[in-house]
C-alpha positions as CSV (number, residue, x, y, z in Angstrom):
1,M,87.4,103.7,150.9
2,L,88.9,101.6,148.2
3,R,86.0,99.2,148.4
4,H,83.6,102.1,147.9
5,Y,85.7,103.5,145.0
6,L,85.5,100.0,143.4
7,L,81.8,99.6,143.8
8,V,81.1,103.1,142.4
9,T,83.5,102.4,139.5
10,I,81.7,99.1,138.6
11,R,78.3,100.8,138.8
12,N,79.4,103.7,136.5
13,L,81.0,101.3,134.0
14,R,77.8,99.2,133.8
15,R,75.5,102.3,133.7
16,D,77.3,103.6,130.5
17,L,78.4,100.5,128.9
18,G,79.0,102.0,125.4
19,Y,81.3,104.7,126.8
20,S,83.2,102.1,128.8
21,L,83.6,99.8,125.8
22,I,84.9,102.7,123.6
23,N,87.5,103.5,126.3
24,V,88.5,99.9,126.9
25,L,88.9,99.2,123.2
26,G,90.8,102.4,122.5
27,L,93.1,102.1,125.5
28,G,93.5,98.3,125.0
29,T,94.6,98.8,121.4
30,G,97.1,101.5,122.3
31,I,98.5,99.5,125.2
32,A,98.8,96.3,123.1
33,V,100.8,98.0,120.3
34,S,102.9,99.9,122.9
35,L,103.7,96.7,124.8
36,L,104.6,94.9,121.6
37,L,107.0,97.7,120.7
38,F,108.4,97.9,124.2
39,F,109.0,94.1,124.1
40,W,110.8,94.5,120.8
41,V,112.9,97.3,122.2
42,Q,113.7,95.3,125.3
43,H,114.8,92.4,123.1
44,E,117.1,94.7,121.0
45,L,118.6,96.2,124.1
46,S,119.3,92.8,125.6
47,Y,121.7,91.7,122.7
48,D,124.9,90.1,124.0
49,R,124.1,91.2,127.6
50,F,124.0,87.5,128.7
51,H,127.8,87.2,128.6
52,A,129.5,87.5,132.0
53,A,131.2,90.8,132.3
54,A,129.7,91.9,129.0
55,D,130.7,95.5,129.8
56,R,134.4,94.4,129.5
57,I,134.1,92.8,126.1
58,Y,135.2,95.0,123.1
59,Q,135.6,94.6,119.4
60,A,138.7,96.2,117.8
61,V,138.3,98.1,114.5
62,F,140.9,99.9,112.3
63,N,140.5,103.5,111.1
64,F,142.5,104.5,108.0
65,P,142.8,108.0,106.6
66,A,140.4,108.7,103.6
67,E,140.5,111.1,100.8
68,D,137.8,113.4,102.3
69,G,139.8,113.9,105.5
70,Q,137.7,111.5,107.4
71,L,138.6,108.0,108.6
72,S,137.5,104.8,106.8
73,T,136.7,102.2,109.4
74,W,137.4,98.5,108.8
75,V,135.8,96.0,111.2
76,T,138.3,93.3,110.1
77,T,141.8,92.7,111.5
78,P,144.8,90.4,110.8
79,V,144.2,86.9,112.1
80,L,147.5,86.8,114.0
81,F,146.8,90.0,115.9
82,A,144.9,88.3,118.7
83,E,147.8,85.9,119.4
84,K,150.3,88.7,119.8
85,I,147.9,90.7,122.0
86,N,147.6,87.7,124.4
87,E,151.4,87.4,124.5
88,E,152.4,91.1,124.8
89,I,149.6,93.2,126.3
90,P,148.7,92.3,129.9
91,D,145.8,94.7,130.0
92,A,143.8,92.3,127.8
93,E,142.5,89.4,129.9
94,A,141.9,87.5,126.7
95,A,141.8,88.2,122.9
96,L,140.7,86.1,120.0
97,S,140.1,86.2,116.3
98,V,136.7,85.1,114.9
99,T,136.1,84.6,111.2
100,F,132.9,85.5,109.5
101,P,130.5,82.6,109.2
102,R,131.8,79.7,107.1
103,Q,130.0,76.8,105.7
104,L,131.1,73.1,105.9
105,P,129.5,70.0,104.6
106,F,128.9,67.3,107.1
107,R,127.4,63.9,106.3
108,K,124.8,61.9,108.2
109,G,124.9,58.5,106.6
110,Q,124.9,59.2,102.9
111,T,123.1,62.5,103.2
112,P,125.2,65.7,103.0
113,Y,124.2,68.8,105.0
114,Q,125.7,72.3,104.7
115,E,126.2,73.7,108.2
116,E,127.3,77.3,109.1
117,G,129.9,78.0,111.9
118,L,132.9,80.0,113.0
119,Y,136.6,79.5,113.3
120,V,137.6,81.0,116.6
121,G,140.7,81.5,118.8
122,H,141.3,79.3,121.8
123,S,140.2,82.0,124.2
124,F,136.6,81.8,122.9
125,P,135.2,80.2,126.2
126,D,137.1,82.8,128.2
127,V,135.5,85.7,126.4
128,F,132.0,84.5,125.5
129,N,129.7,82.6,127.8
130,F,127.8,80.1,125.8
131,P,127.1,77.3,128.4
132,L,129.3,74.3,127.8
133,L,127.0,71.2,128.1
134,E,129.7,68.6,127.5
135,G,133.5,68.6,127.1
136,S,136.4,70.3,128.9
137,R,137.1,74.0,128.4
138,E,140.8,73.3,128.4
139,T,140.7,70.7,125.5
140,L,138.0,72.1,123.2
141,F,140.5,73.2,120.5
142,G,143.5,71.2,121.6
143,Q,143.6,68.9,118.6
144,P,143.5,69.5,114.8
145,N,139.9,69.3,113.4
146,A,138.4,69.3,116.9
147,V,134.8,70.6,116.4
148,V,132.5,72.0,119.0
149,L,128.8,71.5,118.2
150,T,125.7,73.3,119.4
151,E,123.1,71.1,121.0
152,R,121.0,71.5,117.8
153,L,123.6,69.9,115.7
154,A,124.5,67.3,118.3
155,E,120.8,66.2,118.2
156,K,120.8,66.3,114.4
157,Y,123.8,64.1,113.9
158,F,123.7,61.9,117.1
159,G,119.9,61.7,117.9
160,A,117.8,62.9,120.8
161,G,119.9,60.8,123.2
162,W,123.2,62.6,122.3
163,R,124.2,63.4,125.9
164,G,127.2,61.2,126.7
165,Q,127.3,60.0,123.1
166,A,128.6,62.9,121.1
167,V,132.0,63.9,122.6
168,G,134.8,61.8,121.1
169,K,132.7,60.8,118.1
170,T,133.7,61.5,114.5
171,L,131.8,63.5,112.0
172,E,132.5,63.0,108.3
173,A,132.8,65.9,105.9
174,A,133.2,66.2,102.2
175,G,136.0,64.2,100.7
176,E,138.3,62.5,103.2
177,E,138.0,65.2,105.9
178,T,136.8,64.1,109.3
179,Y,136.2,66.1,112.6
180,T,136.2,64.9,116.2
181,V,133.6,66.3,118.5
182,S,135.3,67.9,121.5
183,G,132.4,69.6,123.1
184,V,128.8,70.6,122.9
185,V,127.5,74.1,123.8
186,A,124.0,75.5,124.3
187,N,122.4,76.9,121.2
188,P,123.2,80.7,120.8
189,P,120.1,82.6,122.0
190,A,118.1,84.8,119.6
191,N,119.7,87.9,121.2
192,S,123.2,86.8,120.4
193,T,125.2,88.6,117.7
194,L,127.3,85.5,117.2
195,Q,125.2,82.8,115.6
196,F,126.8,79.4,114.7
197,G,126.1,75.7,114.5
198,F,129.7,74.6,115.1
199,L,133.1,76.1,116.2
200,L,136.5,75.2,114.9
201,S,140.0,76.3,115.9
202,I,141.4,79.3,114.1
203,D,144.6,77.1,113.7
204,D,142.6,74.8,111.4
205,F,141.5,77.9,109.4
206,L,145.1,79.0,108.9
207,R,146.2,75.6,107.8
208,T,143.8,75.8,104.9
209,H,144.2,79.5,104.4
210,P,147.9,80.2,104.8
211,W,147.7,83.6,103.1
212,D,145.7,84.8,106.1
213,R,148.9,84.7,108.1
214,H,150.0,87.9,106.3
215,W,149.7,91.0,108.5
216,G,148.3,92.9,105.6
217,N,145.4,90.6,105.2
218,F,142.4,91.9,107.2
219,S,140.0,88.9,107.2
220,S,138.7,88.2,110.7
221,R,137.1,90.0,113.6
222,L,139.0,90.7,116.8
223,Y,137.4,90.6,120.3
224,L,139.0,91.4,123.6
225,K,138.0,91.0,127.2
226,V,139.8,93.6,129.2
227,K,140.7,93.6,132.9
228,P,138.6,95.6,135.3
229,G,139.5,99.3,135.4
230,T,141.4,99.2,132.1
231,D,142.1,102.6,130.5
232,I,140.5,102.1,127.1
233,P,142.1,105.0,125.2
234,A,145.6,103.9,126.6
235,L,144.9,100.3,125.5
236,E,143.9,101.5,122.0
237,N,147.3,103.2,121.7
238,K,149.1,100.0,122.9
239,L,147.3,98.0,120.3
240,L,148.3,100.4,117.6
241,A,151.9,100.3,118.7
242,L,151.8,96.5,118.7
243,F,150.3,96.4,115.2
244,R,152.9,98.7,113.8
245,K,155.6,96.6,115.4
246,H,154.6,93.5,113.6
247,K,153.1,95.0,110.4
248,G,156.0,97.3,109.7
249,N,154.9,100.2,107.6
250,S,151.6,101.7,108.4
251,E,149.9,104.9,107.2
252,E,150.1,108.0,109.3
253,G,146.8,108.8,110.9
254,T,145.8,105.1,111.3
255,T,144.1,104.5,114.6
256,I,142.5,101.5,116.4
257,S,139.1,101.9,118.3
258,L,137.7,99.5,120.9
259,L,133.9,99.4,120.6
260,S,131.7,98.0,123.3
261,F,130.6,94.5,122.1
262,P,127.0,94.6,123.6
263,L,126.5,98.0,121.7
264,R,127.7,96.8,118.3
265,H,124.3,95.3,117.5
266,L,122.7,98.7,118.1
267,Y,125.5,100.8,116.6
268,S,126.6,99.0,113.4
269,K,127.1,102.3,111.5
270,L,130.5,103.7,112.2
271,E,132.0,107.1,111.4
272,N,135.6,108.0,112.1
273,G,135.9,104.8,114.2
274,R,133.1,105.8,116.5
275,P,129.5,104.4,116.7
276,L,127.1,106.7,115.0
277,G,123.9,104.8,114.3
278,G,122.4,101.6,113.1
279,R,119.5,99.7,114.7
280,I,119.5,102.2,117.6
281,T,117.7,104.5,115.1
282,Y,114.9,102.0,114.9
283,V,114.9,101.5,118.6
284,R,114.4,105.2,119.1
285,L,111.7,105.3,116.4
286,F,109.8,102.4,118.0
287,I,110.0,104.0,121.4
288,G,108.6,107.2,119.9
289,A,105.9,105.3,118.0
290,A,104.9,103.4,121.2
291,A,104.7,106.7,123.2
292,F,102.7,108.4,120.4
293,L,100.2,105.6,120.2
294,L,99.8,105.3,123.9
295,L,99.3,109.1,124.2
296,I,96.7,109.1,121.4
297,A,94.8,106.3,123.3
298,C,95.0,108.3,126.5
299,I,93.8,111.5,124.8
300,N,90.7,109.5,123.7
301,F,89.9,108.8,127.3
302,M,90.4,112.4,128.4
303,N,88.3,113.7,125.5
304,L,85.4,111.4,126.3
305,A,85.7,111.9,130.1
306,T,85.6,115.7,129.8
307,A,82.8,115.5,127.2
308,R,80.7,113.6,129.8
309,A,81.4,116.1,132.5
310,T,78.0,117.7,132.3
311,R,76.3,114.3,132.5
312,R,77.9,113.7,135.9
313,S,77.6,117.2,137.3
314,K,74.6,116.4,139.4
315,E,76.4,113.4,140.9
316,I,79.3,115.6,141.8
317,G,77.0,118.2,143.3
318,V,75.2,115.7,145.5
319,R,78.5,114.2,146.7
320,K,79.9,117.6,147.5
321,A,76.7,118.6,149.3
322,V,77.0,115.6,151.6
323,G,80.5,116.4,152.5
324,A,82.8,114.8,149.9
325,S,86.1,116.6,149.6
326,R,87.8,117.5,146.3
327,G,90.5,114.9,147.0
328,Q,87.9,112.2,147.5
329,L,86.1,113.0,144.2
330,A,89.5,113.1,142.4
331,G,90.3,109.8,143.9
332,Q,87.0,108.4,142.7
333,F,87.6,109.5,139.1
334,M,91.2,108.4,139.1
335,S,90.2,105.0,140.4
336,E,87.7,104.7,137.5
337,A,90.4,105.6,135.0
338,V,92.9,103.2,136.5
339,A,90.3,100.4,136.6
340,I,89.5,101.0,132.9
341,A,93.2,101.1,132.2
342,L,93.8,97.8,134.0
343,I,90.9,96.1,132.1
344,A,92.3,97.6,128.9
345,T,95.8,96.2,129.9
346,G,94.3,92.7,130.1
347,L,92.8,93.2,126.7
348,G,96.1,94.5,125.5
349,V,98.0,91.4,126.7
350,A,95.5,89.2,124.9
351,L,96.0,91.3,121.7
352,V,99.8,91.0,122.1
353,E,99.5,87.2,122.0
354,L,97.3,87.5,118.9
355,L,99.7,90.0,117.2
356,K,102.9,88.3,118.3
357,G,103.0,85.9,115.3
358,P,102.3,88.5,112.6
359,F,104.8,90.9,114.2
360,R,107.5,88.2,114.2
361,Q,106.9,87.5,110.5
362,I,107.2,91.2,109.7
363,A,110.0,92.3,112.0
364,G,111.9,89.0,111.8
365,T,112.3,88.9,115.5
366,E,111.3,86.1,117.8
367,L,109.7,87.6,121.0
368,S,109.7,85.2,123.9
369,I,107.6,86.9,126.5
370,Q,107.6,85.6,130.1
371,Y,104.8,87.6,131.6
372,L,105.6,86.5,135.2
373,A,109.2,87.5,135.0
374,P,109.8,90.6,137.2
375,G,110.9,92.9,134.4
376,T,108.1,91.9,132.1
377,L,105.4,92.0,134.8
378,S,106.7,95.5,135.8
379,L,106.6,96.7,132.2
380,V,103.0,95.4,131.7
381,L,101.6,96.8,134.9
382,G,103.6,100.0,134.6
383,T,102.3,100.7,131.1
384,G,98.7,100.1,132.4
385,L,99.1,102.3,135.4
386,V,100.8,105.1,133.4
387,A,98.0,104.9,130.9
388,G,95.4,105.1,133.7
389,L,97.0,107.9,135.6
390,L,97.7,109.9,132.4
391,S,94.1,109.3,131.1
392,G,92.4,110.1,134.4
393,S,94.5,113.0,135.7
394,Y,92.9,115.9,134.0
395,P,89.3,114.5,134.0
396,A,89.7,114.0,137.8
397,F,91.0,117.5,138.2
398,L,88.3,119.0,136.1
399,L,85.3,117.1,137.5
400,S,86.4,117.5,141.2
401,S,86.7,121.3,140.7
402,F,83.0,121.9,140.0
403,R,81.2,123.9,142.7
404,A,78.1,122.3,144.1
405,V,76.1,125.6,144.3
406,N,76.8,126.4,140.7
407,I,75.9,122.9,139.6
408,F,72.4,123.0,141.2
409,R,71.9,126.5,139.6
410,G,72.8,125.0,136.2
411,K,75.8,127.2,135.8
412,E,78.9,125.1,136.1
413,A,78.2,122.6,133.4
414,G,77.1,125.3,131.0
415,Q,80.1,127.6,131.8
416,F,82.7,125.0,131.5
417,S,82.4,121.7,129.8
418,G,86.0,121.1,128.8
419,A,85.4,122.2,125.2
420,S,88.7,124.1,124.9
421,L,90.7,121.2,126.3
422,R,88.9,118.7,124.0
423,K,89.8,120.8,121.0
424,G,93.4,121.0,122.0
425,L,93.6,117.2,122.5
426,V,92.0,116.5,119.1
427,V,94.6,118.8,117.6
428,V,97.4,116.8,119.4
429,Q,95.9,113.5,118.3
430,F,95.8,114.3,114.7
431,L,99.2,116.0,114.9
432,L,100.7,112.7,116.1
433,S,98.7,110.7,113.6
434,A,99.7,112.9,110.7
435,C,103.4,112.5,111.7
436,L,103.1,108.8,111.7
437,I,101.2,108.7,108.4
438,V,103.7,111.0,106.6
439,C,106.7,109.0,108.0
440,A,105.0,105.7,107.0
441,L,104.4,106.9,103.5
442,G,107.9,108.3,103.2
443,V,109.5,105.0,104.4
444,Q,107.3,103.1,101.9
445,R,108.4,105.4,99.1
446,Q,112.1,104.9,100.0
447,V,111.7,101.1,100.1
448,S,109.9,101.2,96.8
449,F,112.7,103.4,95.4
450,I,115.3,100.9,96.6
451,M,113.5,97.8,95.2
452,N,112.9,99.4,91.8
453,K,116.2,101.4,91.4
454,N,118.3,100.7,88.3
455,L,121.5,99.4,89.9
456,G,123.6,99.5,86.8
457,L,123.5,95.7,86.5
458,D,120.6,93.3,85.8
459,R,119.8,91.3,89.0
460,E,116.8,89.5,87.4
461,N,117.1,85.8,86.3
462,V,120.5,85.3,87.9
463,V,121.1,82.1,90.0
464,Q,124.0,82.0,92.5
465,I,125.6,78.6,93.3
466,P,128.6,78.1,95.7
467,M,131.6,76.4,94.0
468,N,132.4,73.7,96.4
469,G,135.1,71.0,96.3
470,A,136.1,69.7,92.9
471,L,133.6,72.0,91.2
472,Y,136.0,74.9,91.9
473,D,139.0,73.1,90.4
474,K,137.1,71.7,87.4
475,Y,135.2,74.9,86.6
476,P,137.6,76.2,83.8
477,N,137.0,72.9,81.9
478,L,133.2,72.9,82.3
479,K,132.4,75.8,80.0
480,D,130.9,73.6,77.2
481,E,128.8,71.6,79.7
482,I,127.4,74.6,81.5
483,S,126.7,76.4,78.2
484,A,124.8,73.4,76.9
485,L,122.5,73.2,79.9
486,P,118.8,74.0,79.0
487,G,117.8,77.6,79.9
488,V,121.4,78.9,80.5
489,K,122.0,82.2,78.7
490,Q,125.4,83.2,80.2
491,Y,127.5,82.3,83.2
492,T,130.5,83.6,85.1
493,A,132.1,83.3,88.6
494,S,133.4,85.7,91.2
495,N,134.7,85.7,94.7
496,Q,132.0,88.0,96.1
497,T,128.4,88.9,95.2
498,P,128.4,91.9,92.9
499,L,125.8,93.5,95.2
500,M,128.0,93.6,98.2
501,I,131.7,93.9,97.4
502,S,133.5,94.2,100.7
503,S,137.2,93.5,99.9
504,E,139.2,96.8,99.9
505,T,142.8,97.8,99.2
506,R,144.8,100.9,99.1
507,D,147.7,99.3,97.2
508,P,147.2,100.3,93.5
509,V,149.9,102.6,92.1
510,W,149.6,104.6,88.8
511,A,151.5,107.3,87.0
512,G,151.0,110.6,88.6
513,K,149.5,109.2,91.8
514,P,149.8,111.9,94.5
515,A,152.1,111.0,97.4
516,D,149.4,111.8,99.9
517,S,146.6,109.9,98.0
518,Q,144.4,108.0,100.3
519,V,142.0,106.4,97.8
520,G,140.5,103.1,98.9
521,F,139.4,100.7,96.1
522,R,136.9,97.9,96.3
523,V,138.4,94.8,94.5
524,M,136.7,91.8,93.1
525,E,138.0,88.6,91.4
526,V,136.0,87.5,88.4
527,T,136.2,85.1,85.5
528,P,135.7,85.9,81.8
529,G,132.2,86.9,80.8
530,F,131.4,88.7,84.1
531,I,130.5,92.0,82.5
532,E,128.1,90.5,80.0
533,A,126.5,88.0,82.4
534,M,125.8,90.7,84.9
535,G,124.3,93.1,82.4
536,I,126.9,95.8,83.2
537,N,127.3,98.5,80.6
538,L,130.8,98.6,79.2
539,L,131.6,102.2,78.3
540,A,135.0,101.6,76.6
541,G,137.4,98.7,76.0
542,R,136.5,95.1,76.5
543,D,135.7,92.3,78.9
544,F,138.3,89.7,80.1
545,S,138.8,87.0,77.5
546,P,139.7,83.3,78.1
547,D,141.8,83.4,74.9
548,R,144.1,86.1,76.2
549,P,146.5,84.8,78.9
550,A,147.9,88.3,79.4
551,D,144.5,89.4,80.8
552,T,145.5,87.9,84.2
553,L,147.7,91.1,84.4
554,S,145.0,93.4,83.3
555,I,142.2,95.1,85.2
556,I,138.8,96.7,84.5
557,V,137.7,99.8,86.4
558,N,134.5,101.7,86.9
559,E,133.9,105.4,86.3
560,T,134.4,106.3,89.9
561,A,137.8,104.6,90.0
562,A,138.9,106.4,86.8
563,R,138.0,109.7,88.3
564,A,139.8,108.8,91.5
565,M,143.0,108.1,89.5
566,G,142.5,111.3,87.5
567,M,142.2,109.5,84.2
568,E,139.9,110.9,81.5
569,Q,140.8,108.1,79.1
570,P,141.9,105.2,81.3
571,L,142.2,102.5,78.6
572,G,145.8,101.4,78.2
573,E,147.0,103.2,81.4
574,K,149.5,101.2,83.5
575,V,148.5,100.3,87.1
576,E,150.6,98.3,89.6
577,F,148.3,96.3,91.7
578,W,149.4,93.9,94.4
579,G,152.9,93.9,93.1
580,V,151.8,93.1,89.5
581,A,152.1,95.7,86.8
582,G,149.3,95.6,84.2
583,Q,147.0,97.9,82.3
584,I,143.4,98.9,82.2
585,I,141.5,97.1,79.4
586,G,138.0,98.1,80.2
587,L,135.9,101.0,81.7
588,T,132.4,100.1,83.1
589,Q,129.5,102.4,83.9
590,D,129.1,102.8,87.6
591,F,126.9,100.2,89.2
592,H,125.9,99.8,92.9
593,L,128.4,97.5,94.4
594,N,127.1,98.0,97.9
595,S,124.0,99.0,99.8
596,L,122.3,102.2,98.8
597,H,123.2,103.5,102.3
598,T,126.7,104.2,100.9
599,P,127.9,106.0,97.7
600,I,129.4,104.0,94.8
601,A,133.1,103.4,95.5
602,P,136.1,103.1,93.1
603,L,136.1,99.5,91.8
604,I,138.8,97.3,90.3
605,L,137.9,94.0,88.7
606,Y,140.8,91.5,88.2
607,L,140.9,88.2,86.4
608,S,141.1,85.0,88.5
609,R,144.6,83.5,88.1
610,N,143.4,79.9,88.0
611,G,140.3,80.6,86.0
612,S,137.9,79.8,88.9
613,S,136.3,81.5,91.9
614,E,134.0,80.9,94.9
615,N,130.6,81.6,93.4
616,L,129.1,80.6,90.1
617,Y,126.5,82.9,88.5
618,I,124.1,81.6,85.8
619,R,121.9,84.0,83.9
620,T,118.9,82.0,82.8
621,E,116.5,82.7,79.9
622,A,113.3,84.3,81.0
623,G,110.9,81.7,82.3
624,R,113.4,78.8,82.1
625,A,115.1,79.1,85.5
626,R,113.7,75.7,86.7
627,E,115.2,74.0,83.7
628,A,118.6,75.6,84.2
629,I,118.6,74.8,87.9
630,A,117.7,71.2,87.3
631,G,120.5,70.8,84.8
632,M,123.0,72.4,87.0
633,E,121.9,70.3,90.0
634,A,122.6,67.1,87.9
635,L,126.0,68.4,86.9
636,Y,126.8,69.4,90.5
637,R,125.8,66.1,92.0
638,R,128.0,64.3,89.5
639,I,131.1,66.3,90.2
640,V,130.7,67.0,94.0
641,P,128.3,64.4,95.4
642,D,129.6,65.0,98.9
643,Y,128.2,68.5,99.0
644,P,124.5,69.5,99.2
645,F,123.3,71.4,96.2
646,E,122.3,74.9,97.2
647,Y,121.4,78.0,95.2
648,S,119.9,81.4,95.6
649,F,118.6,84.1,93.3
650,L,120.5,87.4,93.0
651,D,117.3,89.5,93.2
652,E,116.3,87.7,96.5
653,E,119.8,88.4,97.9
654,Y,119.2,92.1,97.1
655,S,115.8,92.0,98.9
656,R,117.4,90.4,101.9
657,M,119.9,93.3,102.1
658,Y,117.0,95.6,102.9
659,K,115.1,93.3,105.2
660,S,115.2,95.8,108.0
661,E,114.0,98.7,105.9
662,T,111.2,96.6,104.4
663,A,110.1,95.5,107.9
664,I,110.2,99.1,109.2
665,G,108.1,100.2,106.2
666,K,105.4,97.6,106.9
667,L,105.4,98.3,110.6
668,A,105.2,102.1,110.0
669,F,102.2,101.5,107.8
670,Y,100.4,99.5,110.5
671,F,101.4,102.0,113.2
672,A,99.9,104.8,111.1
673,A,96.7,102.8,110.6
674,I,96.4,102.1,114.3
675,A,97.0,105.8,115.1
676,I,94.2,106.8,112.7
677,L,91.9,104.0,114.2
678,L,92.5,105.3,117.7
679,S,91.9,108.9,116.7
680,C,88.7,107.9,115.0
681,I,87.5,106.0,118.0
682,G,87.8,109.2,119.9
683,L,86.1,111.2,117.2
684,F,83.3,108.7,117.1
685,G,82.6,109.2,120.8
686,L,82.9,112.9,120.6
687,S,80.6,113.2,117.6
688,A,77.9,111.3,119.5
689,F,78.3,113.7,122.4
690,T,78.2,116.8,120.2
691,A,75.2,115.5,118.3
692,A,73.4,114.8,121.5
693,R,74.1,118.3,122.9
694,R,72.9,120.1,119.7
695,T,69.6,118.1,119.1
696,K,67.5,121.2,119.8
697,E,69.6,123.4,117.4
698,I,69.4,120.7,114.7
699,G,65.6,120.4,115.1
700,I,65.1,124.1,114.7
701,R,67.3,124.2,111.6
702,K,65.3,121.4,110.0
703,V,62.0,123.2,110.8
704,V,63.3,126.3,108.9
705,G,64.3,124.2,105.9
706,A,67.9,123.0,106.5
707,S,68.9,119.9,104.5
708,V,70.5,116.8,105.9
709,A,73.7,117.6,104.0
710,S,74.0,121.1,105.4
711,I,73.5,119.9,109.0
712,V,76.1,117.1,108.6
713,G,78.5,119.7,107.1
714,L,77.8,122.0,110.1
715,L,78.6,119.3,112.6
716,F,81.7,118.2,110.7
717,K,83.0,121.7,110.2
718,D,84.3,122.1,113.8
719,F,86.1,118.8,113.6
720,L,87.6,119.6,110.2
721,K,89.2,122.8,111.6
722,L,90.9,120.9,114.4
723,I,92.1,118.2,112.0
724,L,93.6,120.7,109.6
725,I,95.3,122.7,112.5
726,G,96.8,119.4,113.7
727,F,98.0,118.6,110.2
728,A,99.5,122.0,109.6
729,I,101.6,121.7,112.8
730,S,102.7,118.2,111.9
731,V,104.2,119.2,108.5
732,P,107.5,120.6,109.8
733,V,107.7,117.9,112.5
734,A,107.2,115.1,110.0
735,W,109.5,116.7,107.5
736,Y,112.3,116.8,110.1
737,L,111.8,113.2,111.3
738,L,111.7,111.8,107.8
739,S,114.7,113.8,106.6
740,N,116.7,112.5,109.5
741,W,115.9,108.9,108.6
742,L,116.6,109.4,104.9
743,Q,120.1,110.8,105.8
744,G,121.1,107.2,106.3
745,F,120.9,106.6,102.6
746,A,123.3,108.0,100.0
747,Y,120.5,107.6,97.4
748,Q,117.1,108.9,98.3
749,A,113.6,109.0,96.9
750,G,113.2,112.4,98.5
751,I,110.2,113.9,100.3
752,G,107.5,115.0,97.9
753,I,104.6,117.3,98.6
754,H,102.3,114.5,97.6
755,L,103.1,112.7,100.8
756,F,101.5,115.6,102.8
757,L,98.6,116.0,100.4
758,A,97.8,112.3,100.6
759,T,98.0,112.4,104.4
760,A,95.7,115.4,104.6
761,G,93.2,113.7,102.3
762,L,93.3,110.5,104.2
763,M,92.8,112.2,107.6
764,V,89.8,114.2,106.3
765,L,88.3,111.1,104.8
766,V,88.6,108.8,107.9
767,A,87.5,111.7,110.2
768,W,84.4,112.2,108.1
769,L,83.6,108.5,108.3
770,A,84.1,108.6,112.1
771,V,81.8,111.6,112.5
772,S,79.2,111.0,109.8
773,Y,77.3,108.2,111.5
774,H,76.1,110.3,114.4
775,S,75.9,113.5,112.3
776,I,73.6,111.9,109.7
777,R,71.6,110.1,112.4
778,A,71.0,113.4,114.2
779,A,70.3,115.3,111.0
780,R,67.7,112.7,109.9
781,A,65.8,112.7,113.3
782,N,62.2,113.9,113.2
783,P,62.3,117.5,114.5
784,V,58.8,117.2,115.9
785,E,59.9,114.5,118.3
786,V,63.1,116.3,119.2
787,L,61.4,119.6,120.0
788,G,58.6,117.8,121.7
789,R,61.0,116.3,124.1
790,E,62.6,119.7,124.7
């Protein structure tokens, strides 16, 4: 039976090659894009799952009471907390602190390289399973300045034959610092949240950062591996009690949450200490887009199959007359659909390989697809079979239901040709397409809004340079040299980028501060000239001055901070900040000091006590950035020759902040284009069928004087109605989907009516292009030849 089905399927595919090619192309495109999106989703869901007992690894976060009655979540913790957990809480199998990525300069010969790594607790190999290729787990961090390298860095510094040669060797760093290699681990895979080139002991970090020993300094991340069967809420309470024991005073309402480590990648957005959203939003969107596109491709198949029902009615009648059952006929049509779907799946896999590179460039995700792996093979074949079964189910049901006696009398095909179903499917197709187009245009509009928004500071022509080594110490004495560099307009320094100020404190005290005040302030260390160099509007007062030593006790606040402290005229007001009493000397206009996902927070700027800071910012004259960078590089190499000269542009940093949104915008645009393409493939086939069925009517109309334009309009009118119905239904659906996505931004471009008007116009245009070829061809046919054949 299967052999018979296969032979008949091949015969029918060859007999109507054009129809087959349209189906294979449409399904293949839909399957390719769906597979690509499913592979991306599979990659996202696999993050950090490679660790043994990943379901028992958690990240601890602190939740502090906020002014609005909600909780403000901090993902940082005191460095010493992990040590106390290991000593006093037996429910934790292992706990460790991990710093945020840090850079260190290593030398290979006379060439300096800046490498990025982490300072970690000694329990690192007990919690995280990065394969140890060389070295002993027990002695990885046993000695000061013991460094663990990834195999990438081991090969970089010790050559391709590093195995057996790296452990015990010394790496030179800047100045007189040296590090001894104690182990080599495998490179972190692409689906690892923790990315690093080297690992150093947290003890080394505390030796150079003694202030991080303070329990009030939240500067690292805390990870725990709990014992099987641990009661997580009870453990959270124990952790809070331990923190209060060592910290001393702690605000009422403070809580600690343990968040599943493998889910942190997906749920980066936290509210009241609980995961709320993040990349999981994009995972859901991509799953929905994949389902939409696959459904549109399947609808094409169903449309064309039902449209061809009358052409196969005699075949069905003959088969039924010689004893074929309805089940056998349905099996035949289903086998044809599945065969086409499997051929389309092969085409889809080929398209995936072609599109994988461009997709990686847009999404920023490296997809390593092993097609013979059980999970991947099941996904590919499953997608093809689902597409085949979904595409062929209704056509099989419809065609097998025809009655032989009515077919030979010419009744069945005329009475039911699937017209109602085809109309409904066209409506669904364009409903889905319209949703994708509106959402794509909305995302593009929001991304454009972000990129062009006035941030309250000027991010153009600003170069950022890290202040390494002696440059940090000598910076206060370099003002004349830096100012004299060609192309330099202004310069300043700060401990954080002004686009992402993460340091936060609840310590400031001012006259009249309510006892229950829970205002959190963002704080930033700066040097004189910061306000002017960053192009921030000073509403009142003045900037910090190098000629006023008392400014080290003064602060500058933004409008939001002044409102939070209830000060209409903040200049001269006394504020005690970190145990130092000073006064407000300046009031700045609000500027965006974080992502547009969050509202502008109260900000305090304070002057660096030693006149220097971690990052140097140079505002260059327009068109002279290269000169300024070249001059600064020469100065840098003279002062800190052991460090590689690195720089970045502030506007590029801003663009990187919205890398995900930009990628989603581009992908949404391509998804919408593919949806329209698939819908038009279906319309192209349907218009050919419609024109063929109405040749006699068209011939008569031409004989009585109908023009080509009127006939084309007549044929297009029926499709236009369906398109507009689909669009009308899509409006509330698209509005809801786009509104939900925009809720993740505190500052939005909004949803304008022009998005829907543009979508409607685009749909009508591309639909007309898809239908017009066959319509014009039918309208221009010679009516004598057409009626003569009839």
